[in-house]
PyMOL Python script that loads the backbone (N, CA, C, O; Angstrom):
from pymol import cmd

cmd.read_pdbstr("""\
ATOM      1  N   UNK A   1       7.318  31.581  13.875  1.00  0.00           N
ATOM      2  CA  UNK A   1       7.066  32.028  15.226  1.00  0.00           C
ATOM      3  C   UNK A   1       7.113  30.830  16.162  1.00  0.00           C
ATOM      4  O   UNK A   1       6.633  29.749  15.819  1.00  0.00           O
ATOM      5  N   UNK A   2       7.679  31.016  17.320  1.00  0.00           N
ATOM      6  CA  UNK A   2       7.703  29.898  18.251  1.00  0.00           C
ATOM      7  C   UNK A   2       6.315  29.631  18.799  1.00  0.00           C
ATOM      8  O   UNK A   2       5.521  30.557  18.960  1.00  0.00           O
ATOM      9  N   UNK A   3       6.013  28.363  19.089  1.00  0.00           N
ATOM     10  CA  UNK A   3       4.699  28.046  19.626  1.00  0.00           C
ATOM     11  C   UNK A   3       4.574  28.516  21.076  1.00  0.00           C
ATOM     12  O   UNK A   3       5.571  28.653  21.785  1.00  0.00           O
ATOM     13  N   UNK A   4       3.368  28.753  21.492  1.00  0.00           N
ATOM     14  CA  UNK A   4       3.066  29.134  22.864  1.00  0.00           C
ATOM     15  C   UNK A   4       2.163  28.050  23.429  1.00  0.00           C
ATOM     16  O   UNK A   4       1.099  27.775  22.874  1.00  0.00           O
ATOM     17  N   UNK A   5       2.576  27.438  24.517  1.00  0.00           N
ATOM     18  CA  UNK A   5       1.823  26.323  25.075  1.00  0.00           C
ATOM     19  C   UNK A   5       0.578  26.759  25.833  1.00  0.00           C
ATOM     20  O   UNK A   5       0.514  27.850  26.400  1.00  0.00           O
ATOM     21  N   UNK A   6      -0.419  25.856  25.824  1.00  0.00           N
ATOM     22  CA  UNK A   6      -1.649  26.075  26.569  1.00  0.00           C
ATOM     23  C   UNK A   6      -1.614  25.326  27.896  1.00  0.00           C
ATOM     24  O   UNK A   6      -2.526  25.467  28.710  1.00  0.00           O
ATOM     25  N   UNK A   7      -0.586  24.544  28.119  1.00  0.00           N
ATOM     26  CA  UNK A   7      -0.506  23.758  29.334  1.00  0.00           C
ATOM     27  C   UNK A   7      -1.122  22.376  29.174  1.00  0.00           C
ATOM     28  O   UNK A   7      -1.000  21.539  30.068  1.00  0.00           O
ATOM     29  N   UNK A   8      -1.780  22.125  28.051  1.00  0.00           N
ATOM     30  CA  UNK A   8      -2.408  20.824  27.831  1.00  0.00           C
ATOM     31  C   UNK A   8      -1.826  20.138  26.593  1.00  0.00           C
ATOM     32  O   UNK A   8      -2.428  19.220  26.036  1.00  0.00           O
ATOM     33  N   UNK A   9      -0.660  20.594  26.179  1.00  0.00           N
ATOM     34  CA  UNK A   9      -0.018  19.988  25.026  1.00  0.00           C
ATOM     35  C   UNK A   9      -0.299  20.691  23.712  1.00  0.00           C
ATOM     36  O   UNK A   9       0.438  20.507  22.743  1.00  0.00           O
ATOM     37  N   UNK A  10      -1.363  21.500  23.663  1.00  0.00           N
ATOM     38  CA  UNK A  10      -1.659  22.232  22.434  1.00  0.00           C
ATOM     39  C   UNK A  10      -0.740  23.445  22.348  1.00  0.00           C
ATOM     40  O   UNK A  10      -0.332  23.997  23.370  1.00  0.00           O
ATOM     41  N   UNK A  11      -0.423  23.846  21.152  1.00  0.00           N
ATOM     42  CA  UNK A  11       0.402  25.042  20.970  1.00  0.00           C
ATOM     43  C   UNK A  11      -0.306  26.019  20.042  1.00  0.00           C
ATOM     44  O   UNK A  11      -1.148  25.647  19.224  1.00  0.00           O
ATOM     45  N   UNK A  12       0.057  27.245  20.197  1.00  0.00           N
ATOM     46  CA  UNK A  12      -0.512  28.319  19.389  1.00  0.00           C
ATOM     47  C   UNK A  12       0.625  29.281  19.078  1.00  0.00           C
ATOM     48  O   UNK A  12       1.437  29.571  19.957  1.00  0.00           O
ATOM     49  N   UNK A  13       0.703  29.787  17.840  1.00  0.00           N
ATOM     50  CA  UNK A  13       1.794  30.710  17.522  1.00  0.00           C
ATOM     51  C   UNK A  13       1.678  31.996  18.333  1.00  0.00           C
ATOM     52  O   UNK A  13       0.585  32.494  18.600  1.00  0.00           O
ATOM     53  N   UNK A  14       2.835  32.512  18.712  1.00  0.00           N
ATOM     54  CA  UNK A  14       2.893  33.804  19.396  1.00  0.00           C
ATOM     55  C   UNK A  14       3.006  34.871  18.316  1.00  0.00           C
ATOM     56  O   UNK A  14       3.923  34.834  17.496  1.00  0.00           O
ATOM     57  N   UNK A  15       2.084  35.813  18.315  1.00  0.00           N
ATOM     58  CA  UNK A  15       2.104  36.859  17.306  1.00  0.00           C
ATOM     59  C   UNK A  15       2.976  38.005  17.766  1.00  0.00           C
ATOM     60  O   UNK A  15       2.802  38.522  18.870  1.00  0.00           O
ATOM     61  N   UNK A  16       3.899  38.397  16.936  1.00  0.00           N
ATOM     62  CA  UNK A  16       4.819  39.478  17.266  1.00  0.00           C
ATOM     63  C   UNK A  16       4.517  40.723  16.438  1.00  0.00           C
ATOM     64  O   UNK A  16       5.386  41.576  16.258  1.00  0.00           O
ATOM     65  N   UNK A  17       3.296  40.831  15.934  1.00  0.00           N
ATOM     66  CA  UNK A  17       2.922  41.939  15.063  1.00  0.00           C
ATOM     67  C   UNK A  17       2.281  43.093  15.833  1.00  0.00           C
ATOM     68  O   UNK A  17       1.582  43.914  15.239  1.00  0.00           O
ATOM     69  N   UNK A  18       2.507  43.165  17.129  1.00  0.00           N
ATOM     70  CA  UNK A  18       1.874  44.194  17.946  1.00  0.00           C
ATOM     71  C   UNK A  18       2.125  45.581  17.376  1.00  0.00           C
ATOM     72  O   UNK A  18       1.229  46.424  17.399  1.00  0.00           O
ATOM     73  N   UNK A  19       3.318  45.833  16.869  1.00  0.00           N
ATOM     74  CA  UNK A  19       3.649  47.136  16.326  1.00  0.00           C
ATOM     75  C   UNK A  19       2.928  47.452  15.032  1.00  0.00           C
ATOM     76  O   UNK A  19       3.000  48.580  14.544  1.00  0.00           O
ATOM     77  N   UNK A  20       2.239  46.486  14.473  1.00  0.00           N
ATOM     78  CA  UNK A  20       1.555  46.700  13.198  1.00  0.00           C
ATOM     79  C   UNK A  20       0.038  46.699  13.342  1.00  0.00           C
ATOM     80  O   UNK A  20      -0.667  46.614  12.336  1.00  0.00           O
ATOM     81  N   UNK A  21      -0.477  46.789  14.542  1.00  0.00           N
ATOM     82  CA  UNK A  21      -1.921  46.783  14.707  1.00  0.00           C
ATOM     83  C   UNK A  21      -2.501  48.129  14.293  1.00  0.00           C
ATOM     84  O   UNK A  21      -1.813  49.149  14.314  1.00  0.00           O
ATOM     85  N   UNK A  22      -3.752  48.116  13.924  1.00  0.00           N
ATOM     86  CA  UNK A  22      -4.411  49.350  13.513  1.00  0.00           C
ATOM     87  C   UNK A  22      -4.396  50.370  14.652  1.00  0.00           C
ATOM     88  O   UNK A  22      -4.169  51.557  14.417  1.00  0.00           O
ATOM     89  N   UNK A  23      -4.632  49.919  15.869  1.00  0.00           N
ATOM     90  CA  UNK A  23      -4.633  50.850  16.998  1.00  0.00           C
ATOM     91  C   UNK A  23      -3.290  51.552  17.138  1.00  0.00           C
ATOM     92  O   UNK A  23      -3.250  52.763  17.355  1.00  0.00           O
ATOM     93  N   UNK A  24      -2.204  50.824  17.019  1.00  0.00           N
ATOM     94  CA  UNK A  24      -0.866  51.451  17.126  1.00  0.00           C
ATOM     95  C   UNK A  24      -0.665  52.471  16.022  1.00  0.00           C
ATOM     96  O   UNK A  24      -0.101  53.538  16.266  1.00  0.00           O
ATOM     97  N   UNK A  25      -1.112  52.166  14.818  1.00  0.00           N
ATOM     98  CA  UNK A  25      -0.985  53.119  13.717  1.00  0.00           C
ATOM     99  C   UNK A  25      -1.855  54.352  13.955  1.00  0.00           C
ATOM    100  O   UNK A  25      -1.431  55.476  13.685  1.00  0.00           O
ATOM    101  N   UNK A  26      -3.057  54.143  14.456  1.00  0.00           N
ATOM    102  CA  UNK A  26      -3.952  55.268  14.748  1.00  0.00           C
ATOM    103  C   UNK A  26      -3.335  56.153  15.824  1.00  0.00           C
ATOM    104  O   UNK A  26      -3.373  57.378  15.713  1.00  0.00           O
ATOM    105  N   UNK A  27      -2.770  55.548  16.859  1.00  0.00           N
ATOM    106  CA  UNK A  27      -2.123  56.339  17.915  1.00  0.00           C
ATOM    107  C   UNK A  27      -0.951  57.147  17.363  1.00  0.00           C
ATOM    108  O   UNK A  27      -0.749  58.295  17.758  1.00  0.00           O
ATOM    109  N   UNK A  28      -0.185  56.558  16.462  1.00  0.00           N
ATOM    110  CA  UNK A  28       0.925  57.289  15.847  1.00  0.00           C
ATOM    111  C   UNK A  28       0.400  58.439  14.998  1.00  0.00           C
ATOM    112  O   UNK A  28       0.963  59.533  15.017  1.00  0.00           O
ATOM    113  N   UNK A  29      -0.663  58.200  14.261  1.00  0.00           N
ATOM    114  CA  UNK A  29      -1.252  59.254  13.432  1.00  0.00           C
ATOM    115  C   UNK A  29      -1.797  60.391  14.302  1.00  0.00           C
ATOM    116  O   UNK A  29      -1.689  61.560  13.932  1.00  0.00           O
ATOM    117  N   UNK A  30      -2.376  60.055  15.442  1.00  0.00           N
ATOM    118  CA  UNK A  30      -2.853  61.074  16.383  1.00  0.00           C
ATOM    119  C   UNK A  30      -1.665  61.883  16.886  1.00  0.00           C
ATOM    120  O   UNK A  30      -1.734  63.110  16.961  1.00  0.00           O
ATOM    121  N   UNK A  31      -0.592  61.210  17.224  1.00  0.00           N
ATOM    122  CA  UNK A  31       0.611  61.897  17.722  1.00  0.00           C
ATOM    123  C   UNK A  31       1.165  62.846  16.664  1.00  0.00           C
ATOM    124  O   UNK A  31       1.523  63.982  16.975  1.00  0.00           O
ATOM    125  N   UNK A  32       1.237  62.390  15.422  1.00  0.00           N
ATOM    126  CA  UNK A  32       1.723  63.254  14.336  1.00  0.00           C
ATOM    127  C   UNK A  32       0.810  64.464  14.161  1.00  0.00           C
ATOM    128  O   UNK A  32       1.281  65.582  13.950  1.00  0.00           O
ATOM    129  N   UNK A  33      -0.488  64.235  14.249  1.00  0.00           N
ATOM    130  CA  UNK A  33      -1.451  65.325  14.121  1.00  0.00           C
ATOM    131  C   UNK A  33      -1.269  66.323  15.254  1.00  0.00           C
ATOM    132  O   UNK A  33      -1.310  67.532  15.027  1.00  0.00           O
ATOM    133  N   UNK A  34      -1.068  65.830  16.470  1.00  0.00           N
ATOM    134  CA  UNK A  34      -0.873  66.718  17.622  1.00  0.00           C
ATOM    135  C   UNK A  34       0.417  67.519  17.490  1.00  0.00           C
ATOM    136  O   UNK A  34       0.440  68.707  17.812  1.00  0.00           O
ATOM    137  N   UNK A  35       1.475  66.892  17.028  1.00  0.00           N
ATOM    138  CA  UNK A  35       2.780  67.571  16.901  1.00  0.00           C
ATOM    139  C   UNK A  35       2.782  68.642  15.817  1.00  0.00           C
ATOM    140  O   UNK A  35       3.383  69.704  15.981  1.00  0.00           O
ATOM    141  N   UNK A  36       2.105  68.354  14.711  1.00  0.00           N
ATOM    142  CA  UNK A  36       2.170  69.251  13.556  1.00  0.00           C
ATOM    143  C   UNK A  36       0.959  70.157  13.430  1.00  0.00           C
ATOM    144  O   UNK A  36       0.985  71.126  12.671  1.00  0.00           O
ATOM    145  N   UNK A  37      -0.103  69.851  14.168  1.00  0.00           N
ATOM    146  CA  UNK A  37      -1.391  70.562  14.056  1.00  0.00           C
ATOM    147  C   UNK A  37      -1.942  70.468  12.634  1.00  0.00           C
ATOM    148  O   UNK A  37      -2.683  71.343  12.186  1.00  0.00           O
ATOM    149  N   UNK A  38      -1.571  69.400  11.931  1.00  0.00           N
ATOM    150  CA  UNK A  38      -2.031  69.168  10.563  1.00  0.00           C
ATOM    151  C   UNK A  38      -2.540  67.728  10.447  1.00  0.00           C
ATOM    152  O   UNK A  38      -1.748  66.795  10.311  1.00  0.00           O
ATOM    153  N   UNK A  39      -3.855  67.553  10.502  1.00  0.00           N
ATOM    154  CA  UNK A  39      -4.381  66.191  10.396  1.00  0.00           C
ATOM    155  C   UNK A  39      -4.013  65.506   9.083  1.00  0.00           C
ATOM    156  O   UNK A  39      -4.050  64.279   8.994  1.00  0.00           O
ATOM    157  N   UNK A  40      -3.666  66.275   8.080  1.00  0.00           N
ATOM    158  CA  UNK A  40      -3.243  65.662   6.813  1.00  0.00           C
ATOM    159  C   UNK A  40      -1.979  64.818   7.008  1.00  0.00           C
ATOM    160  O   UNK A  40      -1.767  63.843   6.287  1.00  0.00           O
ATOM    161  N   UNK A  41      -1.145  65.190   7.976  1.00  0.00           N
ATOM    162  CA  UNK A  41       0.055  64.401   8.275  1.00  0.00           C
ATOM    163  C   UNK A  41      -0.326  63.034   8.847  1.00  0.00           C
ATOM    164  O   UNK A  41       0.250  62.011   8.474  1.00  0.00           O
ATOM    165  N   UNK A  42      -1.299  63.031   9.752  1.00  0.00           N
ATOM    166  CA  UNK A  42      -1.777  61.771  10.317  1.00  0.00           C
ATOM    167  C   UNK A  42      -2.446  60.898   9.275  1.00  0.00           C
ATOM    168  O   UNK A  42      -2.257  59.682   9.260  1.00  0.00           O
ATOM    169  N   UNK A  43      -3.230  61.518   8.402  1.00  0.00           N
ATOM    170  CA  UNK A  43      -3.889  60.777   7.328  1.00  0.00           C
ATOM    171  C   UNK A  43      -2.855  60.161   6.393  1.00  0.00           C
ATOM    172  O   UNK A  43      -2.979  59.000   6.003  1.00  0.00           O
ATOM    173  N   UNK A  44      -1.849  60.930   6.040  1.00  0.00           N
ATOM    174  CA  UNK A  44      -0.794  60.415   5.156  1.00  0.00           C
ATOM    175  C   UNK A  44      -0.088  59.219   5.801  1.00  0.00           C
ATOM    176  O   UNK A  44       0.239  58.245   5.123  1.00  0.00           O
ATOM    177  N   UNK A  45       0.146  59.300   7.118  1.00  0.00           N
ATOM    178  CA  UNK A  45       0.773  58.188   7.838  1.00  0.00           C
ATOM    179  C   UNK A  45      -0.078  56.926   7.707  1.00  0.00           C
ATOM    180  O   UNK A  45       0.424  55.854   7.369  1.00  0.00           O
ATOM    181  N   UNK A  46      -1.368  57.072   7.979  1.00  0.00           N
ATOM    182  CA  UNK A  46      -2.258  55.917   7.921  1.00  0.00           C
ATOM    183  C   UNK A  46      -2.306  55.327   6.517  1.00  0.00           C
ATOM    184  O   UNK A  46      -2.239  54.109   6.354  1.00  0.00           O
ATOM    185  N   UNK A  47      -2.419  56.170   5.517  1.00  0.00           N
ATOM    186  CA  UNK A  47      -2.502  55.679   4.140  1.00  0.00           C
ATOM    187  C   UNK A  47      -1.220  54.978   3.718  1.00  0.00           C
ATOM    188  O   UNK A  47      -1.255  54.031   2.933  1.00  0.00           O
ATOM    189  N   UNK A  48      -0.093  55.441   4.235  1.00  0.00           N
ATOM    190  CA  UNK A  48       1.195  54.853   3.862  1.00  0.00           C
ATOM    191  C   UNK A  48       1.506  53.581   4.657  1.00  0.00           C
ATOM    192  O   UNK A  48       2.003  52.601   4.102  1.00  0.00           O
ATOM    193  N   UNK A  49       1.214  53.606   5.943  1.00  0.00           N
ATOM    194  CA  UNK A  49       1.674  52.539   6.824  1.00  0.00           C
ATOM    195  C   UNK A  49       0.689  51.389   7.038  1.00  0.00           C
ATOM    196  O   UNK A  49       1.105  50.269   7.334  1.00  0.00           O
ATOM    197  N   UNK A  50      -0.595  51.650   6.892  1.00  0.00           N
ATOM    198  CA  UNK A  50      -1.591  50.605   7.165  1.00  0.00           C
ATOM    199  C   UNK A  50      -1.898  49.850   5.877  1.00  0.00           C
ATOM    200  O   UNK A  50      -2.384  50.416   4.898  1.00  0.00           O
ATOM    201  N   UNK A  51      -1.603  48.572   5.910  1.00  0.00           N
ATOM    202  CA  UNK A  51      -1.866  47.726   4.752  1.00  0.00           C
ATOM    203  C   UNK A  51      -3.379  47.670   4.518  1.00  0.00           C
ATOM    204  O   UNK A  51      -4.154  47.466   5.453  1.00  0.00           O
ATOM    205  N   UNK A  52      -3.779  47.851   3.279  1.00  0.00           N
ATOM    206  CA  UNK A  52      -5.201  47.849   2.909  1.00  0.00           C
ATOM    207  C   UNK A  52      -6.008  48.840   3.748  1.00  0.00           C
ATOM    208  O   UNK A  52      -7.076  48.510   4.264  1.00  0.00           O
ATOM    209  N   UNK A  53      -5.486  50.050   3.875  1.00  0.00           N
ATOM    210  CA  UNK A  53      -6.144  51.039   4.729  1.00  0.00           C
ATOM    211  C   UNK A  53      -7.575  51.304   4.300  1.00  0.00           C
ATOM    212  O   UNK A  53      -8.437  51.538   5.146  1.00  0.00           O
ATOM    213  N   UNK A  54      -7.842  51.271   3.015  1.00  0.00           N
ATOM    214  CA  UNK A  54      -9.206  51.521   2.553  1.00  0.00           C
ATOM    215  C   UNK A  54     -10.195  50.509   3.142  1.00  0.00           C
ATOM    216  O   UNK A  54     -11.380  50.812   3.285  1.00  0.00           O
ATOM    217  N   UNK A  55      -9.717  49.322   3.479  1.00  0.00           N
ATOM    218  CA  UNK A  55     -10.571  48.303   4.081  1.00  0.00           C
ATOM    219  C   UNK A  55     -10.709  48.495   5.599  1.00  0.00           C
ATOM    220  O   UNK A  55     -11.599  47.915   6.219  1.00  0.00           O
ATOM    221  N   UNK A  56      -9.831  49.305   6.189  1.00  0.00           N
ATOM    222  CA  UNK A  56      -9.848  49.513   7.632  1.00  0.00           C
ATOM    223  C   UNK A  56     -10.261  50.939   8.009  1.00  0.00           C
ATOM    224  O   UNK A  56     -10.217  51.326   9.177  1.00  0.00           O
ATOM    225  N   UNK A  57     -10.653  51.692   7.016  1.00  0.00           N
ATOM    226  CA  UNK A  57     -11.027  53.089   7.183  1.00  0.00           C
ATOM    227  C   UNK A  57     -12.088  53.275   8.263  1.00  0.00           C
ATOM    228  O   UNK A  57     -11.928  54.127   9.137  1.00  0.00           O
ATOM    229  N   UNK A  58     -13.161  52.499   8.221  1.00  0.00           N
ATOM    230  CA  UNK A  58     -14.255  52.623   9.189  1.00  0.00           C
ATOM    231  C   UNK A  58     -13.778  52.284  10.594  1.00  0.00           C
ATOM    232  O   UNK A  58     -14.158  52.958  11.552  1.00  0.00           O
ATOM    233  N   UNK A  59     -12.958  51.257  10.731  1.00  0.00           N
ATOM    234  CA  UNK A  59     -12.422  50.895  12.047  1.00  0.00           C
ATOM    235  C   UNK A  59     -11.559  52.025  12.604  1.00  0.00           C
ATOM    236  O   UNK A  59     -11.606  52.316  13.799  1.00  0.00           O
ATOM    237  N   UNK A  60     -10.777  52.654  11.742  1.00  0.00           N
ATOM    238  CA  UNK A  60      -9.930  53.768  12.178  1.00  0.00           C
ATOM    239  C   UNK A  60     -10.787  54.925  12.675  1.00  0.00           C
ATOM    240  O   UNK A  60     -10.452  55.554  13.679  1.00  0.00           O
ATOM    241  N   UNK A  61     -11.874  55.210  11.995  1.00  0.00           N
ATOM    242  CA  UNK A  61     -12.780  56.282  12.411  1.00  0.00           C
ATOM    243  C   UNK A  61     -13.381  55.963  13.783  1.00  0.00           C
ATOM    244  O   UNK A  61     -13.493  56.849  14.631  1.00  0.00           O
ATOM    245  N   UNK A  62     -13.763  54.721  14.001  1.00  0.00           N
ATOM    246  CA  UNK A  62     -14.328  54.312  15.289  1.00  0.00           C
ATOM    247  C   UNK A  62     -13.291  54.470  16.404  1.00  0.00           C
ATOM    248  O   UNK A  62     -13.610  54.971  17.482  1.00  0.00           O
ATOM    249  N   UNK A  63     -12.067  54.048  16.148  1.00  0.00           N
ATOM    250  CA  UNK A  63     -10.999  54.205  17.138  1.00  0.00           C
ATOM    251  C   UNK A  63     -10.759  55.682  17.446  1.00  0.00           C
ATOM    252  O   UNK A  63     -10.609  56.064  18.607  1.00  0.00           O
ATOM    253  N   UNK A  64     -10.725  56.504  16.407  1.00  0.00           N
ATOM    254  CA  UNK A  64     -10.504  57.939  16.600  1.00  0.00           C
ATOM    255  C   UNK A  64     -11.651  58.588  17.360  1.00  0.00           C
ATOM    256  O   UNK A  64     -11.434  59.494  18.165  1.00  0.00           O
ATOM    257  N   UNK A  65     -12.862  58.129  17.109  1.00  0.00           N
ATOM    258  CA  UNK A  65     -14.012  58.664  17.843  1.00  0.00           C
ATOM    259  C   UNK A  65     -13.856  58.367  19.341  1.00  0.00           C
ATOM    260  O   UNK A  65     -14.092  59.236  20.181  1.00  0.00           O
ATOM    261  N   UNK A  66     -13.462  57.144  19.657  1.00  0.00           N
ATOM    262  CA  UNK A  66     -13.249  56.766  21.051  1.00  0.00           C
ATOM    263  C   UNK A  66     -12.124  57.592  21.676  1.00  0.00           C
ATOM    264  O   UNK A  66     -12.277  58.134  22.771  1.00  0.00           O
ATOM    265  N   UNK A  67     -11.005  57.680  20.977  1.00  0.00           N
ATOM    266  CA  UNK A  67      -9.866  58.429  21.507  1.00  0.00           C
ATOM    267  C   UNK A  67     -10.196  59.907  21.677  1.00  0.00           C
ATOM    268  O   UNK A  67      -9.722  60.548  22.615  1.00  0.00           O
ATOM    269  N   UNK A  68     -10.996  60.438  20.785  1.00  0.00           N
ATOM    270  CA  UNK A  68     -11.371  61.845  20.847  1.00  0.00           C
ATOM    271  C   UNK A  68     -12.277  62.190  22.007  1.00  0.00           C
ATOM    272  O   UNK A  68     -12.443  63.366  22.334  1.00  0.00           O
ATOM    273  N   UNK A  69     -12.861  61.195  22.630  1.00  0.00           N
ATOM    274  CA  UNK A  69     -13.767  61.421  23.767  1.00  0.00           C
ATOM    275  C   UNK A  69     -13.075  61.267  25.118  1.00  0.00           C
ATOM    276  O   UNK A  69     -13.725  61.367  26.159  1.00  0.00           O
ATOM    277  N   UNK A  70     -11.778  61.027  25.113  1.00  0.00           N
ATOM    278  CA  UNK A  70     -11.079  60.802  26.373  1.00  0.00           C
ATOM    279  C   UNK A  70     -11.018  62.094  27.185  1.00  0.00           C
ATOM    280  O   UNK A  70     -10.500  63.103  26.705  1.00  0.00           O
ATOM    281  N   UNK A  71     -11.551  62.069  28.430  1.00  0.00           N
ATOM    282  CA  UNK A  71     -11.624  63.267  29.242  1.00  0.00           C
ATOM    283  C   UNK A  71     -10.396  63.500  30.134  1.00  0.00           C
ATOM    284  O   UNK A  71     -10.366  64.470  30.891  1.00  0.00           O
ATOM    285  N   UNK A  72      -9.416  62.651  30.055  1.00  0.00           N
ATOM    286  CA  UNK A  72      -8.254  62.758  30.945  1.00  0.00           C
ATOM    287  C   UNK A  72      -7.455  64.018  30.643  1.00  0.00           C
ATOM    288  O   UNK A  72      -7.191  64.315  29.478  1.00  0.00           O
ATOM    289  N   UNK A  73      -7.067  64.760  31.671  1.00  0.00           N
ATOM    290  CA  UNK A  73      -6.328  66.014  31.454  1.00  0.00           C
ATOM    291  C   UNK A  73      -5.044  65.831  30.642  1.00  0.00           C
ATOM    292  O   UNK A  73      -4.724  66.666  29.797  1.00  0.00           O
ATOM    293  N   UNK A  74      -4.309  64.750  30.891  1.00  0.00           N
ATOM    294  CA  UNK A  74      -3.050  64.539  30.163  1.00  0.00           C
ATOM    295  C   UNK A  74      -3.289  64.065  28.718  1.00  0.00           C
ATOM    296  O   UNK A  74      -2.334  63.939  27.952  1.00  0.00           O
ATOM    297  N   UNK A  75      -4.517  63.807  28.347  1.00  0.00           N
ATOM    298  CA  UNK A  75      -4.860  63.346  27.008  1.00  0.00           C
ATOM    299  C   UNK A  75      -5.524  64.454  26.197  1.00  0.00           C
ATOM    300  O   UNK A  75      -5.899  64.225  25.047  1.00  0.00           O
ATOM    301  N   UNK A  76      -5.679  65.643  26.764  1.00  0.00           N
ATOM    302  CA  UNK A  76      -6.433  66.723  26.141  1.00  0.00           C
ATOM    303  C   UNK A  76      -5.946  67.051  24.724  1.00  0.00           C
ATOM    304  O   UNK A  76      -6.755  67.115  23.798  1.00  0.00           O
ATOM    305  N   UNK A  77      -4.663  67.255  24.545  1.00  0.00           N
ATOM    306  CA  UNK A  77      -4.104  67.607  23.232  1.00  0.00           C
ATOM    307  C   UNK A  77      -4.306  66.464  22.241  1.00  0.00           C
ATOM    308  O   UNK A  77      -4.679  66.690  21.090  1.00  0.00           O
ATOM    309  N   UNK A  78      -4.059  65.245  22.691  1.00  0.00           N
ATOM    310  CA  UNK A  78      -4.210  64.095  21.801  1.00  0.00           C
ATOM    311  C   UNK A  78      -5.675  63.832  21.457  1.00  0.00           C
ATOM    312  O   UNK A  78      -5.987  63.424  20.338  1.00  0.00           O
ATOM    313  N   UNK A  79      -6.568  64.063  22.408  1.00  0.00           N
ATOM    314  CA  UNK A  79      -8.002  63.882  22.132  1.00  0.00           C
ATOM    315  C   UNK A  79      -8.457  64.870  21.060  1.00  0.00           C
ATOM    316  O   UNK A  79      -9.221  64.513  20.163  1.00  0.00           O
ATOM    317  N   UNK A  80      -7.986  66.110  21.156  1.00  0.00           N
ATOM    318  CA  UNK A  80      -8.323  67.104  20.139  1.00  0.00           C
ATOM    319  C   UNK A  80      -7.751  66.691  18.777  1.00  0.00           C
ATOM    320  O   UNK A  80      -8.419  66.823  17.751  1.00  0.00           O
ATOM    321  N   UNK A  81      -6.525  66.197  18.779  1.00  0.00           N
ATOM    322  CA  UNK A  81      -5.907  65.730  17.530  1.00  0.00           C
ATOM    323  C   UNK A  81      -6.694  64.559  16.944  1.00  0.00           C
ATOM    324  O   UNK A  81      -6.856  64.466  15.727  1.00  0.00           O
ATOM    325  N   UNK A  82      -7.183  63.665  17.807  1.00  0.00           N
ATOM    326  CA  UNK A  82      -7.978  62.523  17.345  1.00  0.00           C
ATOM    327  C   UNK A  82      -9.268  63.013  16.685  1.00  0.00           C
ATOM    328  O   UNK A  82      -9.685  62.478  15.658  1.00  0.00           O
ATOM    329  N   UNK A  83      -9.895  64.028  17.277  1.00  0.00           N
ATOM    330  CA  UNK A  83     -11.127  64.575  16.688  1.00  0.00           C
ATOM    331  C   UNK A  83     -10.836  65.222  15.326  1.00  0.00           C
ATOM    332  O   UNK A  83     -11.598  65.044  14.377  1.00  0.00           O
ATOM    333  N   UNK A  84      -9.741  65.964  15.238  1.00  0.00           N
ATOM    334  CA  UNK A  84      -9.372  66.584  13.957  1.00  0.00           C
ATOM    335  C   UNK A  84      -9.084  65.527  12.893  1.00  0.00           C
ATOM    336  O   UNK A  84      -9.537  65.632  11.753  1.00  0.00           O
ATOM    337  N   UNK A  85      -8.333  64.522  13.285  1.00  0.00           N
ATOM    338  CA  UNK A  85      -7.972  63.462  12.342  1.00  0.00           C
ATOM    339  C   UNK A  85      -9.209  62.678  11.911  1.00  0.00           C
ATOM    340  O   UNK A  85      -9.334  62.307  10.744  1.00  0.00           O
ATOM    341  N   UNK A  86     -10.111  62.430  12.837  1.00  0.00           N
ATOM    342  CA  UNK A  86     -11.358  61.737  12.497  1.00  0.00           C
ATOM    343  C   UNK A  86     -12.126  62.523  11.439  1.00  0.00           C
ATOM    344  O   UNK A  86     -12.596  61.942  10.461  1.00  0.00           O
ATOM    345  N   UNK A  87     -12.258  63.816  11.619  1.00  0.00           N
ATOM    346  CA  UNK A  87     -12.944  64.651  10.642  1.00  0.00           C
ATOM    347  C   UNK A  87     -12.271  64.598   9.281  1.00  0.00           C
ATOM    348  O   UNK A  87     -12.939  64.545   8.248  1.00  0.00           O
ATOM    349  N   UNK A  88     -10.962  64.614   9.287  1.00  0.00           N
ATOM    350  CA  UNK A  88     -10.211  64.547   8.034  1.00  0.00           C
ATOM    351  C   UNK A  88     -10.457  63.216   7.331  1.00  0.00           C
ATOM    352  O   UNK A  88     -10.656  63.176   6.117  1.00  0.00           O
ATOM    353  N   UNK A  89     -10.444  62.129   8.100  1.00  0.00           N
ATOM    354  CA  UNK A  89     -10.710  60.812   7.519  1.00  0.00           C
ATOM    355  C   UNK A  89     -12.109  60.735   6.937  1.00  0.00           C
ATOM    356  O   UNK A  89     -12.310  60.178   5.859  1.00  0.00           O
ATOM    357  N   UNK A  90     -13.075  61.295   7.652  1.00  0.00           N
ATOM    358  CA  UNK A  90     -14.448  61.246   7.177  1.00  0.00           C
ATOM    359  C   UNK A  90     -14.611  62.062   5.898  1.00  0.00           C
ATOM    360  O   UNK A  90     -15.381  61.683   5.016  1.00  0.00           O
ATOM    361  N   UNK A  91     -13.902  63.162   5.795  1.00  0.00           N
ATOM    362  CA  UNK A  91     -13.991  64.024   4.608  1.00  0.00           C
ATOM    363  C   UNK A  91     -13.135  63.535   3.447  1.00  0.00           C
ATOM    364  O   UNK A  91     -13.349  63.927   2.300  1.00  0.00           O
ATOM    365  N   UNK A  92     -12.169  62.678   3.749  1.00  0.00           N
ATOM    366  CA  UNK A  92     -11.255  62.201   2.702  1.00  0.00           C
ATOM    367  C   UNK A  92     -11.959  61.245   1.751  1.00  0.00           C
ATOM    368  O   UNK A  92     -11.574  61.130   0.588  1.00  0.00           O
ATOM    369  N   UNK A  93     -12.981  60.566   2.234  1.00  0.00           N
ATOM    370  CA  UNK A  93     -13.707  59.626   1.373  1.00  0.00           C
ATOM    371  C   UNK A  93     -12.832  58.525   0.869  1.00  0.00           C
ATOM    372  O   UNK A  93     -12.928  58.138  -0.295  1.00  0.00           O
ATOM    373  N   UNK A  94     -11.972  58.007   1.724  1.00  0.00           N
ATOM    374  CA  UNK A  94     -11.044  56.956   1.340  1.00  0.00           C
ATOM    375  C   UNK A  94     -11.810  55.743   0.891  1.00  0.00           C
ATOM    376  O   UNK A  94     -11.208  54.735   0.522  1.00  0.00           O
TER     377      UNK A  94
END
""", "prot")
cmd.dss("prot")
cmd.show_as("cartoon", "prot")
cmd.util.cbc("prot")
cmd.orient("prot")
């Protein structure tokens, strides 16, 4: 990765893994759940795509809880999908 300057001569690597963050995977799983009305599809996505998902299970539940509480009108379907997926994750006992 190319270094990213701080302006004082120090450098820090630029991370290009944005597409692999847990939040991005959770959002994709919510979208799959909303499209199919089957939270098992979202769960399967997370288990397949998230490296060491069993270690990130609790974080995913927290993210889904937050997303499920979104009151925005354009987020209504996705918020419901997040709540369904959260319940599925909690019951899966991963």
